[in-house]
C-alpha positions in Angstrom: -22.9 -19.0 -2.0 -21.6 -17.5 1.4 -21.4 -14.2 2.0 -18.2 -13.6 1.0 -18.2 -15.1 -2.8 -21.3 -12.4 -3.1 -21.7 -8.7 -4.6 -24.7 -7.2 -2.4 -26.8 -3.7 -3.8 -29.0 -1.8 -2.5 -31.4 0.1 -3.5 -30.7 4.0 -2.5 -32.0 7.3 -3.1 -33.8 8.4 -6.7 -33.7 4.9 -7.4 -29.8 4.2 -8.0 -28.4 1.3 -8.0 -26.2 1.7 -5.0 -22.4 -0.9 -4.5 -22.4 -2.8 -0.7 -19.8 -4.3 -0.6 -19.4 -4.1 2.8 -23.2 -5.5 3.4 -23.9 -2.7 5.4 -26.0 -0.2 4.5 -29.8 -0.2 5.3 -32.0 -1.6 3.3 -33.5 -4.7 0.9 -29.9 -6.4 -0.7 -29.7 -7.8 -4.3 -26.9 -10.6 -4.3 -24.7 -11.4 -6.7 -22.2 -13.6 -7.3 -18.9 -11.5 -7.2 -18.2 -11.6 -10.2 -17.9 -8.7 -13.0 -19.2 -10.5 -16.3 -22.0 -11.5 -13.6 -22.4 -7.9 -12.8 -22.1 -6.8 -16.5 -24.8 -9.6 -17.6 -27.3 -8.4 -14.9 -27.0 -4.8 -15.4 -28.0 -6.3 -19.8 -30.6 -7.4 -19.3 -32.0 -5.4 -16.8 -32.1 -7.8 -13.3 -32.1 -5.1 -10.8 -35.3 -3.0 -12.0 -37.0 -6.4 -12.1 -35.6 -7.7 -8.2 -36.9 -4.6 -7.0 -40.0 -4.3 -8.9 -40.0 -0.7 -9.5 -37.7 1.7 -12.4 -34.3 1.6 -11.4 -30.8 3.7 -12.0 -28.1 1.8 -12.9 -24.8 3.4 -13.3 -23.3 3.0 -16.5 -19.8 2.5 -14.7 -21.1 0.3 -12.2 -19.1 -2.9 -12.5 -15.2 -0.3 -12.0 -17.4 0.8 -9.2 -17.8 -2.0 -7.3 -13.8 -3.0 -8.6 -12.9 0.7 -6.8 -14.7 -0.2 -3.8 -13.4 -3.6 -3.8 -9.9 -2.7 -4.0 -10.4 0.6 -1.2 -12.3 -2.4 1.4 -8.9 -4.6 1.0 -6.8 -1.0 1.8 -8.6 -0.2 4.6 -8.6 -4.0 6.0 -4.5 -3.5 5.0 -3.7 -0.4 7.0 -6.8 -1.1 9.6 -3.8 -4.5 9.7 -1.0 -1.9 10.1 -2.2 -0.3 13.6 -3.7 -3.0 14.7 -0.2 -4.9 14.4 -0.4 -7.7 12.2 0.8 -6.0 9.4 5.0 -7.0 9.1 6.9 -4.9 7.2 10.2 -5.3 5.9 12.6 -8.2 4.5 14.7 -9.2 7.6 11.0 -8.9 9.9 9.8 -10.9 7.1 12.0 -13.2 7.5 12.0 -13.5 11.5 8.4 -14.3 11.0 8.5 -16.4 8.5 10.9 -18.5 9.9 8.7 -18.3 13.6 5.3 -19.6 11.8 3.8 -16.5 12.3 2.5 -15.3 9.2 -0.5 -16.2 7.3 -0.1 -14.8 3.7 2.5 -12.5 1.8 0.8 -9.6 0.0 3.4 -8.8 -3.1 3.0 -5.7 -5.3 2.2 -6.8 -8.8 5.4 -4.1 -10.1 7.0 -5.4 -7.8 10.8 -7.9 -8.0 9.5 -10.9 -5.7 12.3 -12.1 -2.8 13.6 -14.7 -3.7 14.8 -16.3 -0.2 11.2 -15.7 1.5 9.8 -17.9 -1.3 11.6 -20.9 0.0 10.2 -20.3 3.0 6.9 -19.4 2.4 5.7 -21.9 -0.6 2.6 -23.0 1.3 1.3 -19.3 1.8 -1.2 -17.8 -0.7 0.1 -14.7 -2.2 -1.8 -12.4 -2.9 -0.7 -9.7 -6.1 -3.4 -7.2 -7.1 -1.6 -3.5 -6.1 1.1 -1.4 -6.9 4.2 -0.5 -5.1 2.3 2.7 -4.7 -0.8 1.4 -3.5 0.7 -1.1 -0.7 2.3 1.8 0.8 -0.4 4.3 1.7 -2.7 1.6 2.9 0.4 1.5 5.1 1.5 5.1 5.3 4.6 5.0 3.6 5.8 5.9 0.3 6.1 2.9 -1.7 5.6 -1.6 0.0 6.8 -3.7 -1.9 5.6 -6.3 0.1 4.0 -6.7 3.8 3.1 -9.9 5.6 0.0 -10.2 7.8 0.6 -12.7 11.3 -1.6 -15.2 11.7 -4.9 -13.3 13.5 -8.8 -13.3 12.4 -7.7 -9.0 10.7 -5.6 -11.8 8.3 -8.1 -13.8 8.4 -10.5 -11.1 7.1 -7.9 -9.6 5.2 -7.9 -12.7 2.8 -11.4 -13.8 2.1 -11.8 -9.5 0.7 -8.3 -10.4 -0.9 -9.7 -13.7 -2.7 -13.5 -11.6 -3.3 -11.3 -8.7 -5.2 -9.2 -11.5 -7.1 -12.2 -13.5 -8.2 -14.4 -9.9 -9.0 -11.2 -9.8 -11.1 -11.9 -12.8 -13.2 -8.2 -14.1 -11.8 -9.8 -16.9 -9.2 -9.4 -16.8 -5.8 -6.2 -15.0 -4.3 -3.6 -14.7 -6.8 
């Protein structure tokens, strides 16, 4: 499987299983498919201890920790994109960028209202609906954000891959 479809784990201090969603931690990595049910099955079958060839401590809330880390990673990338100038905020600015063909994909809050005017222009574009209004706002330094768009760039490609991995982990298949 490609690396973006998997999650890496390492055995940390005290023989503890540590999720490594950025795949940067030192040590021998243990890779699993980026799906929550796969992780829960691996935990139940003691796969980590078998793969590490030693007794390991698997936190009871490991599946939720992985979800939280994936969410934090994607939202950190959104914030980085905002600082890099590839995030477009505001209905009118998104509308103009869509008309100019500059947008790679949209991120809409799952608890916000959909913008029908933007939908007509962006029928073929991916739309990510994984975060709340408050979470999106916090990622870009605002109180609340209902939608934002990402300009075509390498950062947008990376962000879409990471959002897809989070959606797959949650069993939603691809970006949603």
